[in-house]
Residue frames as a rotation matrix with the C-alpha (Angstrom) as fourth column:
MET 1
0.315 -0.915 -0.253 69.59
0.048 0.281 -0.958 108.04
0.948 0.290 0.133 97.97
ALA 2
0.654 -0.124 -0.746 71.42
0.736 0.332 0.590 107.15
0.175 -0.935 0.309 101.17
ASP 3
0.841 -0.435 0.323 73.39
-0.482 -0.873 0.079 109.77
0.248 -0.222 -0.943 103.07
LEU 4
0.620 -0.667 -0.413 76.94
0.480 0.739 -0.474 108.44
0.621 0.095 0.778 102.84
LYS 5
0.949 -0.163 -0.270 78.26
0.153 -0.511 0.846 111.12
-0.275 -0.844 -0.460 105.23
PHE 6
0.431 -0.817 0.383 81.22
0.744 0.083 -0.663 112.15
0.510 0.571 0.644 103.10
HIS 7
0.473 -0.208 0.856 81.64
-0.292 -0.954 -0.070 115.16
0.831 -0.217 -0.512 105.38
LEU 8
0.932 -0.161 0.324 82.95
-0.276 0.261 0.925 112.95
-0.233 -0.952 0.199 108.21
PRO 9
0.050 -0.975 -0.215 86.71
-0.994 -0.027 -0.106 112.46
0.098 0.219 -0.971 108.40
ALA 10
0.209 -0.023 -0.978 87.85
-0.328 0.940 -0.092 108.87
0.921 0.340 0.189 107.92
THR 11
-0.739 -0.598 -0.310 89.07
0.106 0.351 -0.930 108.82
0.666 -0.720 -0.196 111.51
SER 12
-0.349 0.687 0.638 85.66
-0.896 -0.445 -0.011 109.67
0.276 -0.575 0.770 113.02
GLU 13
-0.989 0.046 0.143 84.30
-0.021 0.901 -0.433 106.93
-0.149 -0.431 -0.890 115.23
ILE 14
-0.296 0.935 -0.195 80.87
-0.790 -0.125 0.600 105.62
0.537 0.332 0.776 114.29
ASP 15
-0.553 0.165 0.816 78.89
-0.630 0.558 -0.540 103.52
-0.545 -0.813 -0.205 116.76
VAL 16
-0.164 0.526 -0.835 77.57
-0.723 0.512 0.464 100.25
0.671 0.680 0.296 115.37
GLY 17
0.532 0.490 0.690 75.89
-0.835 0.439 0.332 97.36
-0.141 -0.753 0.643 117.12
ALA 18
-0.266 -0.636 0.724 77.32
-0.535 0.723 0.438 93.91
-0.802 -0.271 -0.532 117.80
GLU 19
0.426 0.504 0.751 75.15
0.342 0.679 -0.650 92.39
-0.838 0.534 0.117 115.04
THR 20
0.971 -0.100 -0.219 76.56
-0.238 -0.525 -0.817 94.83
-0.033 0.845 -0.533 112.47
LEU 21
0.133 -0.987 0.092 80.14
-0.961 -0.105 0.257 94.19
-0.244 -0.122 -0.962 113.58
SER 22
-0.120 -0.103 0.987 79.53
-0.146 0.986 0.085 90.45
-0.982 -0.134 -0.133 113.34
ALA 23
0.786 0.478 0.392 78.15
0.323 0.223 -0.920 90.79
-0.527 0.849 0.021 109.80
ILE 24
0.744 -0.594 -0.308 81.15
-0.666 -0.618 -0.418 92.89
0.058 0.516 -0.855 108.75
GLU 25
-0.156 -0.834 0.529 83.53
-0.804 0.419 0.423 90.29
-0.574 -0.359 -0.736 110.19
ARG 26
0.171 0.300 0.938 81.72
0.213 0.919 -0.333 87.43
-0.962 0.257 0.093 108.42
GLY 27
0.973 0.233 -0.002 81.80
0.064 -0.273 -0.960 89.35
-0.224 0.933 -0.280 105.14
SER 28
0.422 -0.895 -0.148 85.48
-0.903 -0.429 0.021 90.06
-0.082 0.125 -0.989 105.52
LYS 29
-0.273 -0.497 0.824 86.28
-0.459 0.820 0.343 86.40
-0.846 -0.284 -0.452 106.21
ASP 30
0.497 0.540 0.680 84.12
0.359 0.585 -0.727 85.27
-0.790 0.605 0.097 103.27
ALA 31
0.940 -0.183 -0.288 85.86
-0.340 -0.577 -0.743 87.75
-0.030 0.796 -0.605 100.95
ASP 32
0.029 -0.984 0.176 89.27
-0.938 0.035 0.346 86.54
-0.347 -0.175 -0.921 102.12
ALA 33
-0.270 -0.052 0.962 88.14
-0.050 0.998 0.039 83.01
-0.962 -0.038 -0.272 101.32
GLY 34
-0.981 -0.162 -0.107 87.08
-0.098 -0.064 0.993 84.12
-0.168 0.985 0.047 97.82
GLU 35
-0.398 0.909 0.125 83.33
0.905 0.411 -0.107 83.91
-0.149 0.070 -0.986 98.43
LEU 36
-0.993 0.116 -0.035 81.27
-0.121 -0.966 0.231 86.67
-0.007 0.233 0.972 96.85
TYR 37
-0.357 0.934 -0.005 77.59
0.819 0.310 -0.482 87.47
-0.449 -0.177 -0.876 97.26
PRO 38
-0.396 0.275 0.876 75.38
0.616 -0.628 0.475 89.76
0.681 0.728 0.079 95.17
LEU 39
-0.985 0.063 -0.163 74.20
0.075 -0.688 -0.722 92.96
-0.158 -0.723 0.672 96.82
MET 40
-0.354 0.907 -0.227 70.84
-0.924 -0.377 -0.068 92.87
-0.147 0.185 0.972 95.07
PHE 41
-0.846 0.167 0.506 68.51
0.106 0.983 -0.149 89.89
-0.522 -0.072 -0.850 95.27
GLU 42
-0.708 0.660 -0.249 65.76
-0.473 -0.181 0.862 89.19
0.524 0.729 0.440 92.78
SER 43
-0.647 0.547 0.531 62.40
-0.436 0.307 -0.846 88.38
-0.626 -0.779 0.040 94.30
């Protein structure tokens, strides 16, 4: 199970790379446009 770091306050800064920030921005724009994608993919 992933460590979700619940012990960090919501205001703590977490460093992420430019690629991650770009993916978050794309996902946010897609969600605003009503586009949804599954989190799990069947292989």
